[in-house]
LOKE-935090 format. One record per residue (C-alpha): residue number from 1; residue in one letter; chain; x, y, z. Coordinates in steps of 0.2 Angstrom, whole numbers, plus 5000, padded with zeros to 4 digits. Layout:
<dodrens>
{NUM,"a","A",{X,Y,Z}};
...
</dodrens>
This chain:
<dodrens>
{1,"m","A",{4912,5023,5157}};
{2,"k","A",{4907,5019,5139}};
{3,"a","A",{4919,5011,5127}};
{4,"i","A",{4918,5002,5110}};
{5,"v","A",{4923,4984,5113}};
{6,"y","A",{4926,4969,5102}};
{7,"t","A",{4930,4951,5107}};
{8,"r","A",{4932,4943,5091}};
{9,"y","A",{4939,4947,5074}};
{10,"g","A",{4928,4952,5059}};
{11,"s","A",{4918,4965,5051}};
{12,"p","A",{4913,4982,5059}};
{13,"d","A",{4898,4972,5067}};
{14,"v","A",{4910,4965,5080}};
{15,"l","A",{4911,4982,5088}};
{16,"h","A",{4899,4986,5102}};
{17,"l","A",{4896,5001,5113}};
{18,"t","A",{4896,4995,5131}};
{19,"d","A",{4901,4999,5149}};
{20,"v","A",{4918,4995,5156}};
{21,"p","A",{4927,4999,5172}};
{22,"m","A",{4934,5016,5174}};
{23,"p","A",{4953,5015,5173}};
{24,"v","A",{4963,5020,5189}};
{25,"p","A",{4979,5029,5186}};
{26,"k","A",{4995,5021,5193}};
{27,"d","A",{5008,5033,5202}};
{28,"n","A",{5016,5038,5186}};
{29,"e","A",{5000,5039,5175}};
{30,"v","A",{4987,5052,5170}};
{31,"r","A",{4969,5048,5167}};
{32,"i","A",{4963,5057,5152}};
{33,"k","A",{4945,5062,5148}};
{34,"i","A",{4945,5059,5129}};
{35,"h","A",{4936,5071,5119}};
{36,"a","A",{4942,5065,5102}};
{37,"a","A",{4949,5049,5094}};
{38,"n","A",{4951,5043,5076}};
{39,"v","A",{4949,5028,5066}};
{40,"t","A",{4964,5023,5055}};
{41,"p","A",{4967,5009,5043}};
{42,"t","A",{4978,5001,5057}};
{43,"d","A",{4962,5000,5068}};
{44,"c","A",{4953,4992,5054}};
{45,"a","A",{4967,4979,5050}};
{46,"s","A",{4967,4975,5069}};
{47,"r","A",{4949,4973,5069}};
{48,"k","A",{4949,4961,5054}};
{49,"a","A",{4966,4953,5059}};
{50,"d","A",{4971,4956,5041}};
{51,"p","A",{4985,4954,5036}};
{52,"f","A",{4986,4938,5047}};
{53,"i","A",{5003,4945,5054}};
{54,"t","A",{4993,4957,5065}};
{55,"r","A",{4987,4942,5075}};
{56,"f","A",{5004,4939,5082}};
{57,"m","A",{5003,4956,5090}};
{58,"n","A",{4985,4957,5094}};
{59,"g","A",{4981,4939,5099}};
{60,"l","A",{4981,4924,5089}};
{61,"l","A",{4963,4918,5091}};
{62,"a","A",{4955,4933,5099}};
{63,"p","A",{4960,4951,5102}};
{64,"k","A",{4970,4954,5118}};
{65,"n","A",{4965,4972,5120}};
{66,"p","A",{4946,4973,5117}};
{67,"i","A",{4947,4992,5114}};
{68,"l","A",{4954,4999,5098}};
{69,"g","A",{4961,5017,5095}};
{70,"n","A",{4978,5023,5096}};
{71,"m","A",{4977,5042,5096}};
{72,"l","A",{4968,5054,5107}};
{73,"a","A",{4965,5072,5112}};
{74,"g","A",{4957,5077,5129}};
{75,"e","A",{4959,5083,5146}};
{76,"v","A",{4969,5077,5161}};
{77,"e","A",{4956,5072,5173}};
{78,"a","A",{4966,5063,5187}};
{79,"v","A",{4985,5061,5190}};
{80,"g","A",{4995,5048,5200}};
{81,"k","A",{5005,5054,5215}};
{82,"d","A",{5022,5054,5206}};
{83,"v","A",{5016,5064,5191}};
{84,"t","A",{5025,5081,5188}};
{85,"r","A",{5023,5084,5170}};
{86,"f","A",{5004,5087,5169}};
{87,"k","A",{4991,5093,5180}};
{88,"i","A",{4972,5091,5181}};
{89,"g","A",{4963,5102,5168}};
{90,"d","A",{4978,5101,5155}};
{91,"r","A",{4973,5099,5137}};
{92,"i","A",{4984,5086,5130}};
{93,"f","A",{4985,5075,5114}};
{94,"g","A",{4996,5061,5108}};
{95,"s","A",{4997,5042,5105}};
{96,"a","A",{4995,5027,5116}};
{97,"d","A",{5011,5022,5108}};
{98,"t","A",{5011,5003,5104}};
{99,"s","A",{4995,4999,5112}};
{100,"f","A",{4976,5003,5109}};
{101,"g","A",{4962,5009,5120}};
{102,"t","A",{4957,5027,5114}};
{103,"h","A",{4939,5022,5108}};
{104,"a","A",{4933,5025,5126}};
{105,"e","A",{4928,5039,5137}};
{106,"y","A",{4944,5038,5148}};
{107,"m","A",{4961,5031,5147}};
{108,"c","A",{4977,5030,5158}};
{109,"l","A",{4994,5033,5151}};
{110,"p","A",{5011,5036,5158}};
{111,"e","A",{5016,5054,5159}};
{112,"t","A",{5032,5050,5150}};
{113,"g","A",{5022,5043,5135}};
{114,"i","A",{5019,5051,5118}};
{115,"l","A",{5009,5065,5125}};
{116,"t","A",{5011,5084,5126}};
{117,"a","A",{5001,5100,5127}};
{118,"m","A",{4988,5103,5113}};
{119,"p","A",{4993,5116,5100}};
{120,"n","A",{4985,5132,5104}};
{121,"n","A",{4977,5134,5087}};
{122,"m","A",{4968,5117,5085}};
{123,"s","A",{4952,5110,5091}};
{124,"y","A",{4952,5092,5099}};
{125,"e","A",{4945,5085,5083}};
{126,"e","A",{4960,5093,5073}};
{127,"a","A",{4973,5089,5086}};
{128,"v","A",{4969,5071,5088}};
{129,"n","A",{4975,5067,5070}};
{130,"v","A",{4992,5076,5072}};
{131,"p","A",{5001,5060,5079}};
{132,"e","A",{4997,5052,5062}};
{133,"a","A",{5011,5063,5056}};
{134,"l","A",{5024,5054,5067}};
{135,"t","A",{5024,5040,5054}};
{136,"p","A",{5029,5050,5038}};
{137,"l","A",{5040,5061,5049}};
{138,"y","A",{5050,5045,5054}};
{139,"f","A",{5050,5038,5036}};
{140,"l","A",{5055,5054,5027}};
{141,"r","A",{5066,5063,5040}};
{142,"e","A",{5074,5048,5049}};
{143,"l","A",{5074,5033,5037}};
{144,"a","A",{5076,5043,5020}};
{145,"n","A",{5086,5058,5027}};
{146,"l","A",{5076,5068,5015}};
{147,"q","A",{5087,5083,5009}};
{148,"p","A",{5082,5100,5001}};
{149,"g","A",{5080,5098,4982}};
{150,"q","A",{5077,5080,4982}};
{151,"q","A",{5062,5073,4973}};
{152,"v","A",{5050,5063,4982}};
{153,"l","A",{5034,5054,4976}};
{154,"i","A",{5020,5051,4989}};
{155,"n","A",{5007,5037,4984}};
{156,"g","A",{4991,5040,4993}};
{157,"a","A",{4994,5058,4995}};
{158,"s","A",{4976,5062,5000}};
{159,"g","A",{4975,5049,5014}};
{160,"a","A",{4980,5052,5032}};
{161,"l","A",{4998,5048,5031}};
{162,"g","A",{4999,5056,5013}};
{163,"t","A",{4992,5073,5018}};
{164,"y","A",{5005,5074,5032}};
{165,"g","A",{5018,5067,5021}};
{166,"v","A",{5016,5080,5007}};
{167,"q","A",{5017,5094,5020}};
{168,"l","A",{5032,5087,5029}};
{169,"a","A",{5042,5083,5013}};
{170,"k","A",{5039,5102,5008}};
{171,"h","A",{5045,5107,5025}};
{172,"l","A",{5060,5097,5023}};
{173,"g","A",{5064,5106,5006}};
{174,"a","A",{5059,5092,4994}};
{175,"e","A",{5051,5093,4977}};
{176,"v","A",{5035,5084,4980}};
{177,"t","A",{5024,5074,4968}};
{178,"g","A",{5008,5067,4975}};
{179,"v","A",{4997,5053,4968}};
{180,"c","A",{4978,5053,4971}};
{181,"s","A",{4962,5052,4962}};
{182,"t","A",{4954,5066,4952}};
{183,"a","A",{4943,5071,4966}};
{184,"n","A",{4957,5075,4978}};
{185,"i","A",{4969,5084,4966}};
{186,"e","A",{4965,5102,4972}};
{187,"l","A",{4967,5096,4990}};
{188,"v","A",{4984,5089,4987}};
{189,"k","A",{4989,5104,4978}};
{190,"s","A",{4983,5115,4993}};
{191,"l","A",{4995,5105,5004}};
{192,"g","A",{5010,5111,4994}};
{193,"a","A",{5013,5097,4981}};
{194,"d","A",{5023,5103,4966}};
{195,"e","A",{5015,5091,4955}};
{196,"v","A",{5000,5079,4956}};
{197,"i","A",{4997,5063,4946}};
{198,"d","A",{4979,5057,4944}};
{199,"y","A",{4981,5038,4946}};
{200,"t","A",{4964,5036,4937}};
{201,"k","A",{4972,5043,4921}};
{202,"s","A",{4991,5040,4923}};
{203,"d","A",{5002,5026,4930}};
{204,"f","A",{5017,5035,4939}};
{205,"t","A",{5027,5019,4937}};
{206,"k","A",{5026,5020,4918}};
{207,"n","A",{5028,5039,4914}};
{208,"g","A",{5047,5039,4914}};
{209,"q","A",{5050,5050,4929}};
{210,"t","A",{5062,5045,4943}};
{211,"y","A",{5063,5050,4961}};
{212,"d","A",{5075,5050,4975}};
{213,"v","A",{5061,5043,4987}};
{214,"i","A",{5045,5035,4984}};
{215,"f","A",{5034,5034,5000}};
{216,"d","A",{5019,5022,4998}};
{217,"a","A",{5008,5029,5011}};
{218,"v","A",{4993,5016,5007}};
{219,"g","A",{5002,5000,5003}};
{220,"k","A",{4995,4999,4985}};
{221,"s","A",{5012,4997,4975}};
{222,"t","A",{5027,4986,4976}};
{223,"f","A",{5045,4988,4975}};
{224,"g","A",{5045,4978,4959}};
{225,"q","A",{5033,4990,4951}};
{226,"c","A",{5042,5006,4957}};
{227,"k","A",{5060,5001,4955}};
{228,"n","A",{5062,5009,4937}};
{229,"s","A",{5054,5025,4945}};
{230,"l","A",{5069,5026,4957}};
{231,"k","A",{5085,5035,4954}};
{232,"q","A",{5101,5026,4958}};
{233,"g","A",{5103,5026,4977}};
{234,"g","A",{5084,5029,4978}};
{235,"l","A",{5073,5022,4992}};
{236,"f","A",{5056,5014,4991}};
{237,"l","A",{5047,5017,5008}};
{238,"f","A",{5033,5005,5013}};
{239,"t","A",{5021,5006,5028}};
{240,"v","A",{5011,4990,5026}};
{241,"p","A",{5021,4974,5032}};
{242,"t","A",{5019,4960,5020}};
{243,"l","A",{5030,4944,5016}};
{244,"r","A",{5034,4952,4999}};
{245,"i","A",{5041,4968,5006}};
{246,"v","A",{5051,4958,5019}};
{247,"q","A",{5059,4948,5004}};
{248,"d","A",{5062,4964,4995}};
{249,"m","A",{5070,4972,5010}};
{250,"l","A",{5082,4957,5012}};
{251,"w","A",{5086,4956,4994}};
{252,"t","A",{5089,4975,4991}};
{253,"s","A",{5099,4976,5007}};
{254,"r","A",{5113,4965,4999}};
{255,"f","A",{5111,4969,4981}};
{256,"g","A",{5109,4985,4970}};
{257,"s","A",{5108,5003,4974}};
{258,"k","A",{5090,5005,4975}};
{259,"k","A",{5082,4999,4992}};
{260,"a","A",{5066,4994,4999}};
{261,"v","A",{5063,4999,5017}};
{262,"l","A",{5049,4995,5029}};
{263,"g","A",{5049,5006,5044}};
{264,"l","A",{5040,5001,5060}};
{265,"a","A",{5036,5018,5065}};
{266,"g","A",{5026,5013,5080}};
{267,"l","A",{5042,5007,5088}};
{268,"h","A",{5051,5023,5085}};
{269,"q","A",{5039,5036,5091}};
{270,"k","A",{5047,5050,5102}};
{271,"q","A",{5039,5063,5113}};
{272,"e","A",{5051,5076,5106}};
{273,"n","A",{5044,5072,5088}};
{274,"l","A",{5027,5075,5094}};
{275,"q","A",{5033,5092,5101}};
{276,"f","A",{5041,5096,5085}};
{277,"l","A",{5024,5093,5076}};
{278,"k","A",{5015,5103,5088}};
{279,"e","A",{5027,5118,5084}};
{280,"l","A",{5024,5116,5066}};
{281,"v","A",{5006,5117,5069}};
{282,"e","A",{5007,5132,5079}};
{283,"a","A",{5018,5140,5066}};
{284,"g","A",{5005,5137,5053}};
{285,"k","A",{5016,5124,5043}};
{286,"l","A",{5006,5109,5047}};
{287,"k","A",{4987,5106,5047}};
{288,"s","A",{4975,5092,5049}};
{289,"v","A",{4963,5086,5035}};
{290,"i","A",{4946,5079,5042}};
{291,"d","A",{4935,5070,5031}};
{292,"r","A",{4921,5065,5043}};
{293,"c","A",{4917,5065,5061}};
{294,"y","A",{4906,5052,5070}};
{295,"p","A",{4900,5050,5088}};
{296,"l","A",{4907,5036,5099}};
{297,"a","A",{4891,5026,5097}};
{298,"q","A",{4894,5026,5078}};
{299,"t","A",{4912,5020,5078}};
{300,"a","A",{4906,5004,5068}};
{301,"e","A",{4900,5016,5054}};
{302,"a","A",{4917,5025,5055}};
{303,"h","A",{4925,5008,5052}};
{304,"r","A",{4914,5004,5037}};
{305,"y","A",{4919,5021,5029}};
{306,"v","A",{4938,5018,5032}};
{307,"d","A",{4936,5001,5025}};
{308,"t","A",{4930,5008,5008}};
{309,"g","A",{4948,5015,5006}};
{310,"r","A",{4940,5032,5000}};
{311,"k","A",{4943,5043,5014}};
{312,"k","A",{4952,5060,5013}};
{313,"g","A",{4963,5063,5027}};
{314,"n","A",{4956,5058,5044}};
{315,"v","A",{4940,5051,5051}};
{316,"v","A",{4937,5057,5069}};
{317,"i","A",{4927,5050,5083}};
{318,"e","A",{4919,5063,5095}};
{319,"v","A",{4920,5053,5111}};
{320,"t","A",{4915,5067,5123}};
{321,"p","A",{4912,5083,5113}};
{322,"a","A",{4919,5098,5122}};
{323,"t","A",{4906,5110,5129}};
</dodrens>
């Protein structure tokens, strides 16, 4: 089968389309013919080994898993003898959980993994992005315990995590302020944001407004910058692990009412949360925003685009286009 492989860290030039062995499902696994995957900032960070802390998870000197990609949408092509949850031909989507490997034509995953039947009102290209919403769902519903009427600001509201964050915060009943560039204001409004701040014209940390929750979906701000924009008892939610945020977490856990929180959403993914997101999609309450689609052979170009930091929503890889 074809896959995008990298054997060293670096620029998108380290990514190559090549032949790799077809995976064989274990007794409890399904083999999925992947129709769509995506490229996320996490994929790019793992490819570059930046921040350096990613090397402790992916391999200190070279990547342990030569195939990137965490999310997929596709069709069950083979099943292990003990599999009861899925059958050949089922259209499914989900996440490879804490591992990589979806930038390939096929992948084997346990039937008990973060997988479920695809929403009946989405294409493969749309559905593959929905597992991204597991992260803002974990941050906003589980870490922040967001309640109706609370005020939440989402920094990076036009990105993959941010677009889902806006929609989920509104579903949870919050008053939502999104922060994005001029070009993306109408997009963020269309997702339900009550107010949109254009960061090219106004600094939300200096406008005097305060929020119960600030969710930085892009890792562009710090707790120190945002502290005065939090209400007493407010939470600053951060998605990118850095030494600074770890220090802020340790300090604020002991002192003061305003807290900095780094959530490792990848360690808290649940099958029932994916099912919840699917139900929101089918009810018309959650949608995917797709910026660009690339064929598998152009995955390196997709990485180059994501590296610019200018994408809106999601960047999709059409691995095996549906016919």
